[in-house]
N, C-alpha and C positions, 0 to 999 in steps of 0.2 A: 791808826786804829783799825782793827779788823772789822769788816762789815759782817753782821751776825747772820748771814744767810745759811751758815752751816752750824749753827749753835747746837750744843748738846741737848738731847731729849731726856736727860736724867730726870727722875721723879723728884730728886732732892734739889729743887730750884729755889734760891733765895727769893724773898718777897719782891725785891726790886726787879730781879731778873724775870720773875713771873709776870709782873705788870708790864715789863717791856715786851715779852712775848705775846701777851694779850693785845697790846697796841699794835704790834707787828702783824698779827693775824687779822686784826680789824682793818688795817690799811691794805693788806693784800686782798682781803675780800671786797673791800670797797673800791679800790683802785687797782685791779689786777694788771691792766696793761701798763700803767705807769710804774708799778713795782717791778714788773718783769723787765721793762726797759732799763730801770735803774740797776737791777741785779746784773743784767748782761753788760752794762757799761762798767760796772765795778769789776766783774770777772775779766773783761777785756783789759782794763787798766792793770790789775794785779798780775794777771798771767803774762801780759806783755813785758812788764818789768822783770818778772822772773825769767822769762824767755831770753831777754837780753843778757842777763847774768849767765845763764847756762850756755847760750850760743857763743859767748865770748871765749868759752873753753873749746867748743866744737860744735859747728852747725851741721849736724847729721843726726839721723835716727840712731838712738843710743841703746836700743834693745828691741826684742821682738822679731818677727819674721823679716822685716825690712832693715834690720840693723846694718848700719854703715851707709845707707842711702844718704847722699849729700843733698843739702838744701841751699837754695839761692839766698844770698844775703838780702836782696831786695824784697823778699817776702816779709822781712821784719817791718817794712814800711809800706806794704801794699794795703789796699783797702780792706776794711774789716771783714767783709763777706768771704774774701779769699784767705785772710789770715785766721779764720775761725778754727779753733781747736789746734792751732799750730804747736802750742806747748805740749799737749799730750802726744802729738805725732812725733815730736823730737824726743820726748821721754821714751816713747815706744809702747805706751799704754793705750793708744787710741784704738777704740773699738776692740778691746782685747778679747772679747767674747768670740771674735772671728779668728783668733790666732791659730787655734787647732785646725780650723777649716782651711786656713791658708797653708798650713803645713801639709795637710792632706792633698790639696791641689798641686802643691809643688812637686809631688811625685807622679803627676799625670802628664801624659805627652800631648798637651794642647798645642795646636798650630796657631790658634787665634784667641785673643782675649778682647772682648768688647767692654769698654768701661764707659758707662753712661753716667754723666755728671762727674767728670774727672777732676774738677777744680784745679788746684795747682799741680796735681800729678801724683799724689800720695800712692794711690793704687795703680795707676797706669805705669808709672816708672818703677814702683816697687815690684809689681808683677813681672815686668820685663826683666828685672834682675833675678827674680825667683824662678822664672821660666825662660831660660836663655834660648830656647828653640821656637818661641812663640812671637808672633807679630801682634802688637797691641794697637787697637783702634780706639782712640780716646775721643769722647764727645763732650762738649759743654757749650751752652748758649752764651756764656760770658766771654767776651773777647779777651779781657785781661787774664782770665783763667787759662785760656788756650795759649796765650803768649808765655805765661809762666810755666805751663806744662811742657812746652817745647824747650824752654830754657833748662828745666829740670832734666829732661831727657839728654840734652847735650852735656850738662854737667856730670851726669852719670854714665856718659858714653854709650847710650842706647838709642840715640836719635835715629839710627837706621832701622829700628824695629818699633818705633812709636809714631803712629800716624794720628795727627790731631785734627779734628773737625768740629763743626758747629752742632746744630740740632740733630739729634738722632731720630730716625723715623723707622716705621715698620718695614719700609723698603730696604733700608740699611741692614736691618736685622735679618731679613730674609736672605740677603746676599751673603752676609757674614756668618750666619748660623750654620750649624752642622755638628757632627759627632765629636769633633775635636775643638769645639769652641766653648770658652768659659765667658759667661756674661756677668759682669759685676755692675750692679745698678744702684745708684743713690741719686735719685732725680726728683726728690721732694714731691712725691705723689704722682708724677707722670708715669710711673710704672704701671698704673692702672690702665692707661691707654696704650702703652707701648708693648707690654708683654702679653700679647694675644696670639697664641699659636694658630688660631683660625685665620688670622690675617697674615701671619708669617710662619708657615708650617715648618720651616727649618729649625725653629725654636724648640720643637719637640725633641730634638737630638742634642741640644745644648745642656751644659751644666750652668747653674745660677747661684750667685750670692746676691741677694736682693734686700735692701732695707725697705721696710714696709711702713709707710707714713700715714698712720690712721688719723693723725691730727688734721690731715687734708680731707680724708674721707674714711669714716670708721669702718667701711666695708673692705678696705684694701687688704688687711692682714688675713682675711678669710677668702676673698674672691681671687686674688692673684695666685696663691698656692693651689686653690681648687682647680684652676685651669690646667694644672700639670699633674694632678693627682693620679691620672691613669697612665702617665708616661714616666713619672719620676718618683724617686724616693725623696720625701720631703721632711726636712728637719727644721724645727723652729728654734731660734736662738734668741735669748733675751738678755739685755744689758745687765751686767752684774757690778757690784761694788769692787773697787780696786784698793789694794793695800799700798799706801804711799811709801811704806818702809821698804818695799821691793825695788825702789828706784833710788840708787845711791846719789844721783845728781840732785835730789831734793834735800839732802842733808844740809843743814845750815839755815834752812827756811823754817819759819814757825810751823807748828802742827796744823794750824788753820790754813796757811798757804799751801802746805803739802796736800791737804785734802782737796782744796780748791783746784790744784793743778791737775788732778786726775779726774775731775768731774766732767770735762768736755762741754761745760755750759748746758747740760741737759737737766732741766729743773722739773719737768713734768713726769709723765709716766715713762717707765723704762723703754728704751728703744727695742724694736723687734726686727729680726732678720729671718729670712728663709734661705736655707741651703738646699738646693734641689739638684739631684744627680739623675741623669737619664738612665732608666732601667736597661735599655738596650745599648747604652754607650760603652764601647770597648776601647779602653786606652792601651795602646801598644807601646 
């Protein structure tokens, strides 16, 4: 039975369905944390079953900028935090609002990529394939994530250009920053403390793709870009809906499961990113 998390919002709702939705809203308002946990567990269960079916054909990213990037089979059984959004990553729709940006940066001659919050290596390894002349410095505080990122680099034959480390600091950023450095940051709110050009002046010459986590601190989406307003062209990117019919590997699944597959388990406000390019940055 399909869990009704993505039920239609049609105005022509039968009385029984209307009563169900009222009860659902009451429970969500009364027990938000429990309902959120239940929804995430359901998403995890359904998406994992779909992933096993799709991965049986080919365990690699199947569309998008990182198409062809191979994935480790052990990721199918890794802990939930690392397996998060693995289905949309394999489908190629993960954070699709960034795809045009990734195509833009693929044409720039970066020498270094700094990936803060690399997880299993989706961006660290993907960008090493997209930017064959760059060395990628991948950071994550999770030991299992670092181990998997190293494995992903070996699987995709880029281990000589992917350096994996633990916690990223402003000292790391000062050393690695510069006019030919791209910083890709998804660190669950830590961007507020890390991305400070007054503490790491070399950041003023970097380009950035940063996810802004206002759920941690509602000032983040304004404060972080404002620090670079005088040195960078700043573009705000907001999560958009995805069309399941654009992904052939979803054929054969119910329309409910198709919609669920492209959701990335993001139930609240749409995600927000900032793409910031240094005004004086010259890419040769």
